[in-house]
C-alpha positions as CSV (number, residue, x, y, z in Angstrom):
1,M,14.8,57.3,-78.2
2,K,15.5,60.1,-75.6
3,Y,14.8,63.0,-77.9
4,P,11.7,61.5,-79.7
5,C,10.2,60.7,-76.3
6,F,10.8,64.2,-75.1
7,A,9.3,65.6,-78.2
8,A,6.2,63.4,-77.8
9,A,5.8,64.7,-74.2
10,L,5.9,68.4,-75.2
11,P,2.4,68.5,-76.7
12,A,1.1,66.8,-73.5
13,L,2.8,69.5,-71.4
14,C,1.3,72.3,-73.6
15,L,-2.2,70.7,-73.4
16,F,-1.9,70.5,-69.6
17,S,-0.8,74.1,-69.4
18,I,-3.8,75.3,-71.5
19,A,-6.4,73.1,-69.7
20,S,-5.2,74.2,-66.3
21,A,-4.7,77.9,-67.1
22,A,-8.1,79.0,-65.6
23,L,-8.3,76.2,-62.9
24,P,-6.6,75.8,-59.6
25,V,-3.6,73.5,-59.7
26,D,-2.5,71.2,-56.9
27,Y,0.9,69.6,-56.5
28,Q,2.3,66.5,-54.9
29,A,5.9,65.4,-54.3
30,R,7.0,62.0,-53.2
31,A,10.2,60.1,-52.4
32,E,10.7,56.4,-51.7
33,Y,13.4,54.0,-50.6
34,S,13.0,50.4,-51.6
35,W,14.9,47.2,-51.0
36,T,14.2,44.3,-53.4
37,E,15.3,40.7,-53.2
38,N,16.0,39.4,-56.6
39,I,15.8,42.8,-58.3
40,G,16.7,41.2,-61.7
41,R,13.8,38.7,-61.6
42,A,16.0,35.7,-61.9
43,S,14.7,32.1,-61.6
44,G,17.7,30.5,-59.9
45,K,18.9,31.6,-56.5
46,A,22.5,31.7,-57.7
47,D,21.5,34.7,-59.9
48,F,19.6,36.5,-57.1
49,R,20.8,40.1,-56.7
50,D,19.4,42.2,-53.8
51,A,19.6,46.0,-54.1
52,A,18.3,49.3,-52.8
53,A,16.7,51.9,-55.0
54,Y,15.5,55.4,-54.7
55,E,12.5,56.9,-56.5
56,T,11.2,60.5,-56.6
57,G,8.1,61.8,-58.2
58,F,6.3,65.1,-58.8
59,T,2.7,65.6,-60.0
60,A,0.9,68.8,-61.0
61,G,-2.9,68.4,-61.5
62,T,-6.2,70.1,-61.7
63,S,-9.7,68.8,-61.0
64,R,-13.1,70.1,-61.7
65,Q,-16.8,69.1,-61.3
66,L,-18.1,68.1,-64.7
67,A,-21.7,67.3,-63.7
68,P,-23.6,66.3,-60.5
69,G,-21.7,63.2,-59.2
70,L,-19.1,63.4,-62.0
71,S,-15.6,64.8,-61.7
72,G,-12.6,64.9,-63.9
73,R,-8.9,65.4,-63.3
74,L,-5.9,66.1,-65.6
75,Q,-2.4,65.9,-64.4
76,L,1.2,65.9,-65.5
77,E,3.6,63.5,-63.7
78,T,7.3,62.8,-63.7
79,A,9.3,60.2,-61.8
80,G,12.9,59.1,-61.5
81,Y,14.3,55.7,-60.4
82,V,17.9,55.3,-59.3
83,C,19.6,52.0,-58.3
84,P,23.2,52.8,-57.1
85,D,24.4,49.2,-57.2
86,F,23.1,48.5,-60.7
87,E,23.1,51.8,-62.6
88,E,21.8,50.2,-65.9
89,L,18.4,49.9,-64.1
90,N,18.1,53.7,-63.8
91,R,15.1,55.3,-65.6
92,A,12.8,58.2,-65.6
93,T,9.2,58.8,-66.9
94,L,7.2,61.8,-68.0
95,G,3.7,62.2,-69.3
96,P,0.0,63.1,-68.7
97,R,-2.8,61.2,-67.0
98,A,-6.5,61.8,-67.1
99,V,-9.1,60.5,-64.6
100,V,-12.9,60.6,-64.6
101,S,-14.9,59.6,-61.5
102,K,-18.6,58.9,-61.1
103,K,-20.3,58.7,-57.7
104,F,-23.5,56.7,-57.6
105,G,-25.6,58.3,-54.9
106,L,-25.1,60.5,-51.9
107,G,-23.2,60.2,-48.7
108,P,-19.8,58.6,-47.9
109,E,-20.9,55.0,-48.5
110,A,-22.0,55.6,-52.1
111,P,-19.9,53.6,-54.6
112,V,-17.5,55.4,-56.8
113,L,-16.3,54.2,-60.3
114,S,-13.3,55.9,-61.8
115,A,-11.5,55.4,-65.1
116,E,-8.1,56.6,-66.0
117,T,-5.7,56.7,-68.9
118,A,-2.0,57.7,-69.2
119,A,0.8,57.9,-71.8
120,L,4.2,58.1,-70.2
121,A,7.5,58.5,-72.0
122,R,10.4,56.4,-70.5
123,F,14.0,57.4,-70.6
124,A,16.5,54.7,-69.5
125,D,20.1,53.7,-69.2
126,I,19.2,50.6,-71.2
127,D,18.5,52.2,-74.6
128,D,16.4,49.3,-75.8
129,S,14.0,49.7,-72.9
130,E,13.2,53.3,-73.8
131,G,9.8,54.0,-75.2
132,V,6.2,55.0,-74.3
133,T,4.0,53.3,-71.7
134,L,0.2,53.3,-72.4
135,H,-2.0,52.6,-69.5
136,G,-5.7,52.3,-68.7
137,A,-7.5,51.3,-65.6
138,A,-11.0,51.2,-63.9
139,T,-11.5,51.2,-60.1
140,L,-14.7,50.6,-58.2
141,S,-14.6,51.8,-54.6
142,K,-17.1,51.3,-51.8
143,R,-17.0,52.6,-48.3
144,I,-18.2,49.9,-45.8
145,G,-19.2,51.5,-42.5
146,P,-17.1,54.2,-40.8
147,I,-13.7,52.4,-41.1
148,L,-13.4,50.1,-44.1
149,T,-13.1,50.8,-47.9
150,A,-13.0,48.0,-50.5
151,Q,-11.7,48.4,-54.0
152,L,-11.8,46.3,-57.1
153,R,-9.5,47.4,-59.9
154,G,-8.8,46.2,-63.4
155,E,-6.0,47.6,-65.6
156,W,-4.3,47.2,-69.0
157,Q,-0.8,48.4,-69.8
158,E,1.5,48.2,-72.8
159,H,5.1,49.4,-73.0
160,V,6.2,50.1,-76.6
161,A,10.0,50.0,-76.4
162,D,12.9,50.4,-78.8
163,G,13.8,46.8,-78.4
164,A,11.5,43.8,-78.6
165,T,12.8,42.3,-75.3
166,Y,11.3,45.2,-73.4
167,S,8.1,45.6,-75.4
168,V,5.7,44.1,-72.8
169,H,2.0,44.2,-72.0
170,H,-0.3,42.9,-69.3
171,R,-3.9,42.8,-68.1
172,A,-4.4,42.7,-64.3
173,V,-7.1,42.6,-61.7
174,F,-6.7,43.6,-58.0
175,A,-8.8,43.4,-54.8
176,Q,-7.9,45.9,-52.1
177,L,-9.1,46.6,-48.6
178,F,-8.3,49.7,-46.5
179,A,-9.1,50.4,-42.9
180,D,-8.9,53.9,-41.2
181,P,-8.9,53.1,-37.5
182,F,-7.7,56.6,-36.7
183,D,-7.8,59.9,-38.5
184,W,-4.0,59.7,-38.9
185,L,-3.6,56.1,-39.9
186,R,-4.6,54.0,-42.9
187,V,-3.9,50.2,-43.1
188,G,-4.2,48.4,-46.4
189,A,-3.9,45.0,-47.9
190,G,-4.5,43.6,-51.4
191,A,-3.9,40.9,-53.9
192,G,-3.9,40.7,-57.6
193,R,-2.9,38.8,-60.8
194,Y,-1.1,40.1,-63.9
195,D,-1.4,38.2,-67.2
196,G,0.8,39.0,-70.2
197,T,4.5,39.4,-70.9
198,F,7.3,40.5,-68.6
199,V,11.1,40.8,-68.6
200,A,13.2,38.3,-66.6
201,G,17.0,38.0,-66.3
202,A,19.8,35.5,-65.9
203,S,23.6,35.3,-65.9
204,A,25.3,34.3,-69.1
205,A,26.1,30.9,-67.6
206,R,22.6,30.1,-66.5
207,F,20.9,31.4,-69.6
208,G,23.4,29.5,-71.8
209,G,22.8,26.4,-69.9
210,A,19.1,26.7,-70.3
211,L,19.5,27.1,-74.0
212,A,21.7,24.0,-74.1
213,G,19.0,21.9,-72.4
214,A,20.1,22.0,-68.7
215,L,16.5,22.7,-67.6
216,G,14.9,20.4,-70.2
217,P,14.0,20.5,-73.9
218,K,10.7,22.4,-73.3
219,I,12.5,25.3,-71.7
220,A,15.4,25.2,-74.2
221,N,13.0,25.4,-77.1
222,Y,11.0,28.2,-75.6
223,Y,14.0,30.3,-74.6
224,A,15.4,29.9,-78.2
225,S,12.2,31.5,-79.6
226,I,11.9,34.6,-77.4
227,P,13.5,38.1,-77.6
228,T,16.7,38.6,-75.6
229,N,19.2,41.3,-74.9
230,V,22.6,41.1,-73.3
231,S,22.3,44.2,-71.1
232,G,25.0,43.6,-68.6
233,A,22.7,45.2,-66.1
234,L,23.6,43.2,-63.0
235,Q,26.9,41.7,-64.1
236,P,28.9,41.2,-67.3
237,G,27.0,39.1,-69.7
238,W,23.7,39.5,-67.8
239,T,20.8,38.6,-70.2
240,D,17.4,40.1,-70.2
241,Y,14.7,38.0,-71.9
242,R,10.9,38.5,-72.4
243,V,8.5,35.7,-71.5
244,E,4.8,35.2,-71.4
245,G,3.1,34.2,-68.2
246,D,1.3,35.5,-65.1
247,V,2.3,37.2,-61.9
248,D,0.5,36.7,-58.5
249,Q,1.1,39.6,-56.1
250,W,0.0,40.5,-52.6
251,W,0.9,43.3,-50.3
252,L,0.5,44.9,-46.8
253,E,0.8,48.6,-46.2
254,L,0.7,51.2,-43.3
255,S,0.2,54.9,-44.1
256,P,0.4,57.2,-41.1
257,A,-0.3,60.9,-41.7
258,V,1.4,63.9,-40.1
259,G,-0.9,66.8,-40.5
260,D,-3.1,67.5,-43.6
261,N,-0.3,67.6,-46.1
262,L,2.4,65.0,-45.1
263,S,2.0,61.2,-45.0
264,F,4.3,58.2,-44.9
265,T,4.0,54.7,-46.3
266,L,5.5,51.4,-45.2
267,R,4.8,48.6,-47.6
268,Y,5.8,44.9,-48.1
269,E,5.1,43.2,-51.5
270,R,5.5,39.6,-52.6
271,A,5.4,38.8,-56.4
272,H,5.5,35.3,-57.7
273,A,5.7,34.9,-61.5
274,T,5.4,31.8,-63.7
275,N,6.1,31.7,-67.4
276,I,4.3,29.5,-69.9
277,A,7.3,27.0,-69.8
278,G,6.8,26.5,-66.1
279,V,9.8,28.5,-64.8
280,E,9.1,30.5,-61.6
281,Y,10.4,33.8,-60.4
282,R,10.0,35.3,-56.9
283,Q,10.6,38.8,-55.7
284,D,10.2,40.5,-52.2
285,T,10.2,44.2,-51.9
286,F,10.1,46.5,-48.9
287,R,9.2,50.2,-49.4
288,L,9.4,53.3,-47.3
289,G,8.0,56.4,-48.8
290,V,6.9,60.0,-48.0
291,I,4.3,62.1,-49.8
292,Y,3.8,65.8,-49.5
293,A,0.8,67.5,-51.0
294,F,0.6,71.3,-51.5
């Protein structure tokens, strides 16, 4: 899938180059370190694997005023994800994103509605997970006084992969609140719910036991009907499987800025997933990132 994905991204790159030829282009680079407990999204603690990962990203974009109160943005973005302990999890993405924003009224407290869409090619060490991610979202933002900003966001996403196990989709809604107590500091918190399909994982012994009925006939029958792939990602025989369900997530974040171009992020996330057979999965992630705009 590597070469077809790259070929699919080339027209997007050409389109971006043409569209931005007569407009100023801005750039943003970011890097992030993360530590995830249960990085393989296993249901049993015996299968929990904790690991560090490193992610880098680069975005080139251009923005323009389309009409009074209406602005548009077109950008090309790329990102890479590396997990040294489990190299099969390594992946990269490349593709365009378009954003349109409408401000309703004048002044800093006027609400802003933005809509975005993206198509990102994914290249991965697990060949079956390669494909194209299609994404759409709408965000309503409202400044509340001099310090607070509230956001309500809805999104839809589908990853069309080479293998059925990794072809997943979801719908989600988030509520977020940000506070700017100082010019150099932003504090954020939020919660959301995803509904759709997601990939979980298990050791060969645990997944085989579930198929044999160790967790009950309901789970055994369900697991026998879903797409699976023995990826060996976290250990020999490690099995990835696609389930339907929902994920509840909440997070806290600190974002101090150093000057006009450089900022840092410190973030904690908790995700709790439940599939339709009642099996639960928990993940905790700590992130430390740096963003430079130029």
